[in-house]
FILODREN-44631 format. One record per residue (C-alpha): x negated, y negated, z negated. Coordinates in steps of 0.5 Angstrom, whole numbers, plus 2048, in hexadecimal, padded with zeros to 3 digits. Example, Ala and Ser with C-alpha at 12.3 -4.5 7.8 and 13.67 -1.06 7.14 Angstrom:
% residues 2
7E78097F0 7E58027F2 
//
This chain:
% residues 90
83293F78B 830943785 83294277D 82F944777 834949774 83494E76E 83895476C 83E953768 843959767 84A959768 84F95E764 856960766 85A963760 860967763 86596C760 865973762 86B972766 86996C76A 86696D771 862967773 86396477A 85E95E77A 85895B776 856955778 85194F776 85194877A 84D942779 84F93B778 85093A77F 854940780 84F944783 84F94C783 84994E77E 84C95577D 85295877F 85496077E 85B962781 85E968780 85996B77B 85A97377A 858976774 854971770 852973769 85596F763 85396A762 851968769 84A964768 84696176E 84095C76E 840957773 83A952774 83D94B773 83A944774 83C93E76F 84393C770 84A93D76F 84E944770 855947770 85594E76F 85C951771 85F958770 86595B773 869961772 86D966777 873964773 87295D774 86F95B76E 86A95576E 865953769 86094D76A 85A949766 855944768 84E944766 848940766 841942768 83D93C764 836940764 832945768 830948761 830950761 83595475D 83B94F75D 84195275A 84695675E 84C952761 85295775F 859957762 85F95B760 86395D766 86B95C765 
//
């Protein structure tokens, strides 16, 4: 089954002394949309554009030190150039 989607940028802001362990986006049913485990030497802030359909999503960031940050966001339109979803790592 194909779904219409549009690119939406997600941004992870994190400190120079932090090491990211996981960056993930899941849909409202818990399905994996994006899962990047143990990323190495990412630019700060880390940015990636994901193709997302309409719906609710959860964006999670985990650090090697055990920190976890999470935010929810909703795709209510397929319009281009939507503002990025930004999450500060803890």
